[in-house]
C-alpha positions in Angstrom: 51.0 20.1 -0.4 52.1 19.2 3.0 49.8 17.1 4.6 50.0 20.0 7.6 49.0 22.2 5.2 45.3 20.1 4.9 42.3 21.5 6.3 41.0 19.7 9.7 37.9 19.1 7.5 39.4 16.7 5.0 41.7 15.3 7.2 38.4 14.0 8.8 36.6 12.9 5.9 35.9 9.0 5.6 35.4 7.0 2.4 31.4 6.3 1.7 29.9 3.3 4.2 27.3 1.0 3.4 25.8 -2.1 4.9 25.3 -5.5 3.5 23.1 -8.0 5.0 24.1 -11.4 4.1 26.3 -12.8 2.3 24.5 -15.5 0.1 24.3 -15.1 -3.8 23.0 -11.9 -3.3 24.9 -10.9 -0.4 28.1 -12.0 -2.1 27.8 -9.9 -5.5 26.5 -7.0 -3.5 29.5 -6.4 -1.4 31.8 -7.2 -3.7 30.0 -4.8 -6.2 30.3 -2.0 -4.0 33.6 -2.3 -2.5 35.1 -2.2 -6.1 33.7 0.9 -6.5 35.9 2.3 -3.7 32.5 2.4 -0.9 33.3 1.0 1.9 31.4 -2.1 2.9 30.1 -3.9 7.0 28.9 -7.0 5.6 27.4 -9.0 8.3 26.7 -12.7 7.9 25.3 -14.7 11.2 27.1 -18.2 9.8 29.2 -20.1 11.3 28.0 -18.6 14.8 24.7 -19.5 13.8 23.2 -21.4 11.1 20.2 -22.7 9.5 18.8 -26.1 9.0 19.8 -25.5 5.1 23.2 -24.6 5.6 26.0 -27.2 6.2 29.6 -24.5 6.1 30.6 -21.6 7.2 31.4 -20.0 3.1 29.7 -17.3 1.7 27.4 -18.3 -1.0 26.6 -21.6 0.1 24.7 -23.8 -2.2 22.4 -25.6 -0.7 20.1 -27.3 -3.1 21.4 -28.1 -6.6 25.0 -27.0 -8.1 23.9 -25.8 -11.1 23.3 -22.2 -12.1 20.7 -23.3 -15.1 21.8 -23.8 -18.7 23.8 -21.8 -21.1 23.8 -21.3 -24.6 22.0 -18.4 -26.9 18.4 -20.3 -26.6 18.5 -19.9 -22.9 17.1 -17.1 -20.8 19.5 -17.9 -17.9 22.2 -18.2 -20.3 21.6 -14.5 -21.3 21.8 -13.2 -17.8 25.0 -15.4 -17.3 26.6 -13.5 -20.2 25.0 -10.3 -18.4 26.7 -11.0 -15.3 30.4 -12.0 -16.5 30.4 -8.6 -18.6 29.4 -6.7 -15.0 32.5 -8.7 -13.3 30.0 -9.9 -10.8 31.6 -12.5 -8.4 29.2 -15.0 -8.6 29.4 -15.7 -11.7 33.2 -15.1 -12.3 34.0 -17.8 -9.5 31.2 -20.1 -10.9 33.0 -20.2 -14.4 36.7 -20.6 -12.8 35.4 -23.9 -10.5 33.3 -25.2 -13.1 32.6 -29.2 -13.3 31.1 -30.8 -16.9 27.0 -30.8 -17.0 26.1 -31.0 -20.4 24.9 -27.4 -21.3 24.8 -26.3 -18.2 26.7 -24.8 -16.1 28.2 -26.4 -12.3 30.1 -25.9 -10.2 32.7 -27.7 -7.3 30.2 -27.0 -4.3 33.4 -26.7 -1.9 35.9 -24.3 -4.5 33.4 -22.2 -5.3 32.7 -21.2 -2.0 36.3 -21.3 -0.5 36.8 -19.0 -3.5 33.6 -16.5 -2.7 34.6 -16.2 0.5 38.5 -15.7 0.0 37.4 -12.9 -2.1 35.6 -11.1 0.0 37.4 -11.6 2.8 40.5 -10.5 1.4 38.8 -7.6 0.0 40.5 -4.4 1.3 36.9 -2.3 1.0 35.4 -5.3 2.9 34.9 -5.5 6.5 33.5 -8.7 7.4 31.1 -9.3 10.8 30.2 -12.3 11.9 27.4 -11.9 14.1 22.9 -11.8 13.4 21.7 -9.0 12.6 18.0 -8.4 14.1 17.5 -5.0 13.5 18.1 -2.8 10.3 21.0 0.0 10.7 21.4 3.4 10.1 22.9 4.7 6.4 22.3 2.9 2.7 21.9 -0.6 3.1 21.1 -3.6 1.3 19.2 -6.6 2.3 19.9 -9.8 1.3 19.4 -12.0 3.8 17.5 -14.6 1.9 14.7 -17.1 2.2 15.5 -18.6 5.7 15.6 -14.4 6.5 15.6 -14.7 10.6 12.3 -14.6 12.4 13.9 -10.8 14.4 14.6 -9.7 11.1 12.1 -10.9 9.5 9.6 -8.7 11.9 12.4 -5.8 12.0 11.0 -6.0 8.0 7.2 -6.3 8.4 7.7 -3.3 11.2 9.4 -1.1 8.1 7.0 -1.8 5.8 4.0 -2.8 7.0 1.4 -5.5 5.8 2.7 -5.4 2.5 5.2 -7.8 3.4 5.0 -11.4 2.7 7.1 -14.3 4.0 7.3 -17.9 5.2 5.4 -19.6 2.7 5.7 -19.5 -1.3 2.9 -21.4 -2.3 3.0 -20.6 -6.2 0.6 -21.8 -9.5 2.5 -22.2 -12.7 3.4 -19.5 -15.1 2.4 -20.2 -18.9 4.0 -18.6 -21.8 1.2 -16.1 -23.7 2.6 -17.1 -27.0 2.2 -21.0 -25.9 -1.7 -21.0 -25.1 -4.1 -22.1 -28.2 -6.5 -19.1 -28.6 -9.0 -21.3 -30.3 -9.5 -23.1 -27.4 -9.5 -20.5 -25.0 -11.8 -17.3 -24.8 -11.8 -13.9 -22.7 -14.3 -13.8 -20.1 -14.8 -12.5 -16.2 -17.3 -14.3 -13.9 -20.6 -13.3 -13.7 -20.3 -10.5 -16.6 -17.1 -9.1 -14.8 -14.4 -7.6 -16.9 -13.2 -10.1 -19.4 -9.6 -9.9 -17.7 -9.0 -13.5 -17.5 -8.6 -16.8 -20.4 -10.9 -19.5 -19.8 -9.9 -22.9 -20.6 -12.9 -25.4 -20.8 -13.1 -29.0 -20.2 -15.8 -31.6 -21.1 -16.4 -34.4 -19.0 -14.4 -37.0 -20.7 -11.3 -34.4 -20.9 -11.7 -33.3 -17.0 -11.6 -37.1 -16.3 -9.0 -37.3 -18.2 -6.7 -34.4 -16.3 -8.1 -35.7 -12.6 -6.7 -39.5 -13.3 -3.0 -37.9 -14.4 -3.2 -35.0 -11.0 -3.9 -37.9 -8.3 -0.8 -40.3 -9.8 1.5 -37.4 -10.0 4.4 -37.5 -8.3 5.1 -34.8 -5.4 8.4 -32.7 -4.2 9.4 -33.9 -1.0 10.0 -31.2 1.6 12.6 -30.4 3.9 12.4 -31.9 7.4 12.7 -28.4 8.6 10.0 -26.8 6.3 7.1 -27.6 8.3 4.5 -27.2 5.5 1.2 -26.1 6.5 -1.3 -26.1 4.1 -4.3 -23.2 4.4 -7.6 -23.3 2.8 -7.0 -20.1 1.0 -3.9 -21.9 -0.6 -4.5 -25.5 -0.9 -2.7 -27.2 -3.6 -4.5 -28.7 -6.5 -3.7 -31.8 -5.8 -4.5 -31.9 -2.7 -8.2 -30.4 -3.5 -8.7 -33.6 -6.2 -7.5 -35.5 -2.7 -10.6 -34.8 -1.3 -12.9 -35.7 -4.4 -13.1 -35.9 -7.9 -15.5 -33.2 -8.2 -13.7 -30.7 -5.5 -11.6 -28.7 -7.7 -14.4 -28.0 -10.1 -16.1 -27.0 -6.9 -13.3 -25.0 -6.5 -10.8 -22.9 -8.2 -12.2 -24.9 -11.8 -16.2 -23.9 -10.7 -17.6 -23.2 -14.3 -20.6 -21.2 -13.2 -20.7 -17.5 -14.6 -18.3 -19.0 -17.4 -19.9 -20.2 -20.3 -18.7 -19.6 -23.8 -19.6 -16.3 -25.1 -20.1 -17.4 -28.3 -22.4 -20.7 -27.7 -23.6 -19.9 -24.7 -22.8 -23.3 -23.2 -21.5 -24.1 -19.6 -18.2 -26.3 -19.6 -18.0 -29.4 -17.4 -14.9 -27.7 -15.6 -13.0 -24.4 -16.5 -9.3 -23.7 -15.9 -8.5 -19.8 -15.9 -5.5 -17.7 -16.4 -4.6 -14.4 -15.4 -2.2 -11.9 -16.2 1.2 -11.7 -14.5 2.9 -9.1 -16.1 2.2 -5.5 -17.6 3.0 -6.8 -21.1 0.6 -9.9 -21.2 3.3 -12.1 -22.0 2.9 -14.4 -18.6 -0.1 -15.9 -17.1 -0.8 -17.9 -14.3 -3.2 -20.8 -13.5 -5.6 -19.4 -10.8 -6.0 -21.8 -7.9 -3.0 -24.2 -9.6 -1.2 -24.4 -6.4 1.1 -26.9 -6.7 3.8 -29.0 -5.2 4.4 -31.4 -7.9 8.0 -32.6 -9.1 7.9 -30.6 -12.6 8.2 -33.2 -14.7 4.8 -34.3 -13.8 3.3 -31.0 -13.3 3.8 -30.2 -17.1 2.5 -33.3 -18.0 -0.6 -32.8 -16.2 -0.8 -29.2 -17.6 -0.5 -30.4 -21.0 -3.2 -32.0 -20.3 -6.0 -28.9 -20.0 -7.5 -27.7 -22.9 -5.9 -25.2 -24.7 -2.4 -25.8 -22.8 -1.4 -29.4 -25.4 1.8 -27.3 -26.1 2.7 -25.1 -23.0 5.5 -23.4 -22.1 6.1 -23.2 -18.5 7.9 -20.1 -17.4 7.7 -20.7 -13.8 6.8 -24.2 -12.5 4.4 -24.2 -9.2 5.6 -24.4 -5.7 5.4 -25.3 -2.2 8.1 -24.2 0.2 9.7 -22.2 3.1 10.2 -19.4 2.1 10.5 -15.7 2.5 10.2 -12.6 0.1 8.3 -8.7 -0.3 5.3 -8.1 -2.3 8.2 -6.5 -4.6 5.7 -4.8 -7.0 4.1 -2.7 -4.0 7.2 -2.1 -2.5 9.8 -1.7 -4.5 11.6 0.2 -7.3 12.8 -1.7 -10.6 16.2 -0.1 -9.1 15.5 -2.2 -6.2 15.5 0.1 -3.2 12.2 0.6 -1.1 9.9 3.1 -2.8 9.3 4.3 1.1 12.3 4.1 2.2 14.8 4.9 -0.3 17.7 4.1 1.4 17.0 0.4 2.0 17.6 -1.9 -1.0 17.1 -5.6 -1.1 18.0 -8.4 -3.4 17.7 -12.4 -3.9 14.8 -14.2 -3.1 13.9 -11.2 -0.2 13.3 -9.1 -3.3 11.3 -11.9 -5.2 13.1 -14.1 -7.3 14.1 -17.4 -7.8 17.5 -19.1 -8.2 20.8 -18.8 -7.1 21.7 -16.8 -10.5 18.9 -14.4 -10.3 19.9 -13.9 -6.5 23.1 -13.1 -7.3 22.8 -10.9 -10.0 20.1 -8.7 -8.3 22.5 -8.4 -5.7 25.1 -7.0 -8.1 22.7 -4.2 -8.7 21.5 -3.7 -5.1 25.2 -3.5 -5.0 26.3 -0.8 -7.3 23.2 1.1 -6.8 23.5 1.4 -2.5 27.0 2.4 -3.6 26.5 5.2 -6.0 23.8 6.5 -3.9 26.5 7.3 -1.0 28.9 8.1 -3.9 26.1 10.9 -4.4 25.0 10.0 -7.8 21.9 8.4 -9.5 21.0 4.6 -9.2 21.5 2.5 -12.5 18.6 0.7 -14.3 19.8 -2.5 -16.9 17.9 -1.8 -20.7 14.3 -3.6 -20.7 16.0 -6.0 -23.0 18.5 -7.1 -21.3 17.0 -10.1 -18.8 18.7 -8.7 -15.7 16.2 -5.3 -17.1 13.6 -7.4 -17.5 13.5 -9.6 -14.5 13.7 -6.2 -11.8 11.3 -4.2 -13.7 8.6 -7.3 -13.8 9.7 -7.5 -9.6 8.6 -3.6 -9.6 5.1 -3.8 -11.8 3.6 -7.3 -11.5 0.2 -8.3 -10.3 1.0 -7.0 -6.5 -2.5 -9.2 -6.0 -0.8 -12.4 -7.0 2.8 -11.5 -6.4 5.0 -14.9 -7.1 9.0 -14.7 -7.1 10.4 -15.3 -10.4 13.3 -16.8 -12.0 14.7 -15.8 -15.8 12.4 -16.7 -18.7 12.1 -14.9 -22.1 8.9 -13.8 -21.1 10.8 -10.6 -19.4 12.1 -9.4 -22.1 9.9 -7.9 -25.1 8.8 -10.3 -27.5 10.4 -9.8 -31.2 8.3 -9.8 -33.6 8.4 -13.2 -36.1 10.4 -13.7 -39.5 9.2 -16.0 -42.3 10.5 -19.0 -42.4 11.9 -18.8 -38.5 11.3 -20.2 -35.2 11.4 -20.5 -31.7 14.8 -21.4 -31.3 15.9 -18.6 -34.1 13.9 -16.2 -32.7 15.8 -16.8 -28.8 19.0 -16.5 -30.3 18.3 -12.9 -31.9 16.7 -12.4 -28.6 19.5 -13.2 -26.9 22.1 -11.4 -29.4 19.9 -8.2 -28.8 20.1 -8.0 -24.6 23.8 -9.4 -24.9 24.5 -6.0 -27.2 22.1 -3.8 -25.6 23.8 -4.7 -21.4 27.2 -4.7 -22.8 26.8 -1.0 -24.4 24.6 0.4 -21.4 27.9 -1.2 -19.4 30.4 0.2 -21.0 29.0 4.3 -21.3 28.0 3.4 -17.1 31.7 1.9 -16.3 33.5 4.7 -18.2 30.7 7.5 -16.6 32.0 6.1 -13.6 35.7 6.6 -14.3 35.5 9.8 -15.0 
């Protein structure tokens, strides 16, 4: 058919288009995934025209802290997520493997080479237009917001106006989260304070145990925040180590108060009590109530394992105290990563409630893919729950909204496999790895085949 015979309507058709805000780990993968589906992407990144206190270059996906994407291998939760992103063709993970440096069992990269390659891939992609400018308002249309933990005040205020008081931001004060399988249930007992529902696991101290734990807490080393973070402590989220500095009895008259938590069998009141609160719908993750902390991770583990019942504790997520900006995902997000009240707005990365480079890039890939499918008239995708990405985004959408803190990849995010006779934790995790990889691969191949039609 000659060009002149085409209808005027066909001549004016434009390719579907989305906007991605931010070219960090999440935004880079979001833009690349959408562009590879044939959607045009307007990618807004304010650097280098306007920088942040944490960044040093104008490269996209700049690694501002560690140069590692976490451990590899078939017993590592991050290793499974890495494999999923390689199967999906994620830009960040593919570039990480192309620029890797020796790091034992971890995937670490050459910072400069990594940033240069990601930037080059995005700037030369025919379906991506890069805008080196700051966005202070959310544009119309389908948008992926991936502006990260240092989202500018102006954009943060726009987000607050959009989502209301459910917005959380500027300060991440998190308590450690423990794998339920590692809690000694011969020590812990269920009970709510003053006869309330028995929704808590209680870990009782006698006087000697408390004093031993307190001594370890007071000598533990603290993480040193960046100069630009300007951390402030508020009475409602005071670090447990700060409480201890006010006096040896301060913690046990605060979050460790034993009143109303007498043992249900003996009726005895402990000297102090640490409480665990359920974090996920399956009950595989439990957080320590009132134990916000900024201790170094190695020291945290030592202190936690001196709590009765946690002598073999496996920490799913360590406590942190740092500058952050993120949404209360369980109140706001669908697992497909769009806002329930604003389905054209997708959120990815730290802003969506993840921790870590890898987790940010993976949620960016999913948000970008679903944003592209939205403007293509296709339904959103949700990876299988046995995959690490599927487990992570389901957690974001269903976690406890009253105590939500950002989460990283860990085995408690996926359904627990039944133990086989004589099988240890290592073997069980290898089975979970194989299951997750196989399920993700089968799901993605099916998705790819449908999209190709």
